[in-house]
C-alpha positions as CSV (number, residue, x, y, z in Angstrom):
1,M,103.6,126.3,101.1
2,P,106.6,124.0,101.6
3,Q,107.0,122.8,105.2
4,Q,110.4,124.4,105.7
5,I,109.1,127.9,104.7
6,K,106.0,127.4,106.7
7,K,108.0,126.6,109.8
8,R,110.3,129.5,109.2
9,T,107.5,132.0,108.7
10,Y,105.6,130.7,111.8
11,A,108.7,130.8,114.0
12,L,109.5,134.4,112.8
13,V,106.0,135.6,113.6
14,L,106.3,134.2,117.1
15,L,109.6,135.9,117.5
16,A,107.8,139.2,117.4
17,F,105.9,138.2,120.5
18,F,109.0,136.9,122.3
19,A,109.6,139.2,125.3
20,V,106.8,140.0,127.8
21,C,107.5,142.3,130.7
22,A,105.1,141.9,133.6
23,A,105.5,144.8,136.0
24,V,103.4,147.0,138.2
25,Y,104.8,150.1,136.5
26,A,105.3,151.0,132.9
27,A,106.3,154.6,132.1
28,P,110.0,155.0,133.0
29,L,110.9,151.4,132.0
30,E,112.3,151.1,128.5
31,S,112.8,147.8,126.8
32,L,114.5,146.5,123.7
33,M,114.3,143.0,122.3
34,E,116.9,141.8,119.8
35,T,117.0,138.6,117.8
36,L,120.5,137.5,117.0
37,L,121.6,134.7,114.7
38,V,124.4,132.7,116.3
39,K,127.2,131.9,113.7
40,T,130.8,130.8,113.8
41,D,133.5,132.5,111.7
42,K,136.3,130.7,109.9
43,A,138.5,131.0,113.0
44,G,135.9,129.3,115.1
45,Q,134.9,132.4,116.9
46,E,131.2,133.0,117.7
47,I,129.5,135.8,115.9
48,L,126.1,137.3,116.7
49,E,124.3,139.0,113.9
50,K,121.0,140.8,114.2
51,T,118.4,139.0,112.1
52,E,114.7,138.9,111.2
53,S,114.8,135.4,109.8
54,A,116.1,132.0,110.6
55,L,116.0,128.5,109.1
56,P,115.6,125.1,110.6
57,G,118.8,124.1,112.4
58,D,119.8,127.8,113.1
59,I,120.4,128.9,116.7
60,V,118.9,132.2,117.7
61,E,119.8,134.3,120.8
62,Y,117.0,136.4,122.2
63,R,118.3,139.4,124.2
64,T,116.0,141.7,126.1
65,T,117.4,144.9,127.6
66,Y,115.5,146.9,130.2
67,N,116.5,150.5,131.1
68,N,115.2,152.5,134.0
69,A,114.9,155.9,132.3
70,G,113.1,157.4,135.2
71,N,114.3,159.1,138.4
72,S,113.1,156.5,140.9
73,T,113.9,152.9,141.7
74,L,111.7,150.4,140.0
75,T,110.7,147.1,141.6
76,G,108.5,144.2,140.6
77,L,110.0,143.3,137.2
78,V,109.3,139.8,136.0
79,V,110.6,138.8,132.6
80,E,108.6,136.1,130.9
81,V,109.5,134.8,127.5
82,P,107.5,132.3,125.5
83,I,109.4,129.6,123.6
84,P,108.0,129.9,120.1
85,A,106.6,126.8,118.3
86,N,109.1,125.1,116.1
87,T,111.9,126.0,118.4
88,Q,113.6,124.4,121.4
89,Y,115.2,126.2,124.4
90,L,119.0,125.3,124.6
91,S,119.6,124.2,128.1
92,G,121.8,126.4,130.2
93,S,121.6,129.4,127.7
94,A,119.4,131.5,129.9
95,A,121.5,134.2,131.5
96,S,121.7,137.6,133.1
97,K,124.4,139.4,135.1
98,V,121.5,140.5,137.4
99,P,121.0,138.2,140.4
100,H,117.8,136.4,139.7
101,T,115.6,133.4,140.2
102,F,115.2,131.4,136.9
103,M,112.1,129.3,136.3
104,V,110.5,127.4,133.4
105,S,107.0,126.4,132.5
106,I,105.9,123.3,130.5
107,D,102.2,124.2,130.5
108,G,102.0,127.5,128.8
109,G,102.8,129.5,131.9
110,A,100.2,128.1,134.2
111,T,102.8,126.7,136.6
112,W,106.5,127.3,137.1
113,D,109.4,125.1,138.2
114,H,113.1,125.3,138.9
115,E,115.3,123.2,136.7
116,P,115.5,120.3,136.3
117,V,111.7,119.9,135.9
118,R,110.5,116.6,137.3
119,R,107.2,114.9,136.7
120,M,105.6,111.5,137.3
121,R,105.1,109.7,134.0
122,K,104.2,106.2,132.9
123,G,107.0,104.3,131.4
124,S,106.7,101.9,128.5
125,D,106.0,99.2,131.1
126,G,103.0,101.2,132.4
127,V,104.6,101.9,135.8
128,E,104.7,105.5,136.9
129,Q,108.2,106.9,137.6
130,E,109.7,110.3,138.2
131,V,111.4,111.6,135.1
132,I,113.3,114.8,134.2
133,V,111.3,116.7,131.6
134,G,113.4,117.6,128.5
135,T,113.8,121.2,127.2
136,E,111.7,120.3,124.2
137,E,108.7,120.6,126.5
138,Y,109.5,124.0,127.8
139,T,106.9,126.6,126.8
140,H,108.1,129.7,128.7
141,L,111.1,131.0,130.6
142,R,111.0,133.4,133.6
143,W,113.6,135.6,135.3
144,I,112.7,137.2,138.6
145,P,115.4,139.8,139.5
146,K,116.4,139.8,143.1
147,K,117.2,143.5,143.0
148,A,115.4,146.7,141.9
149,I,116.4,148.6,138.8
150,Q,118.0,151.8,139.9
151,P,117.6,155.1,137.9
152,G,119.8,154.9,134.8
153,E,120.5,151.2,135.3
154,V,120.3,148.7,132.5
155,Q,119.4,145.0,132.9
156,V,119.9,142.4,130.2
157,Y,118.4,138.9,129.9
158,R,119.2,136.4,127.2
159,C,118.5,132.8,126.1
160,R,119.0,130.7,123.0
161,V,116.7,128.5,121.0
162,K,117.3,126.1,118.1
163,I,114.9,126.4,115.1
164,S,113.4,123.0,114.3
């Protein structure tokens, strides 16, 4: 299988596992994950098209929508999103209109940091120094809403990745 097709297939399989909702409740919370290809029209305007495929170099926006379909307030929502292999999170693209705390992981979700992520690393001279970790090392994103989801309320979380 050619490498480009292999990367495309692998990235698309991982897209199916994109959004993970960790909450202490399940029943009245509805969720929808959309995968949108980011394009530009002839006038230079951004266009978002629903997609199930992407090629290396494409930018994809993941949009996860949560709806409280119940009659009571829901608390404890934590939105965790893995960054699929063969993709790189685009810095600054994580967003939500909901007040939230945003964190990232560079170790598969074992630990979480605020941006910019700093680590002690040995330089080419062998001396340890503090460096800012690049987004290419991000493995997961996390939003922790600062407010509950009221009955009938919808919360949306989004981010973008570039397919490599």
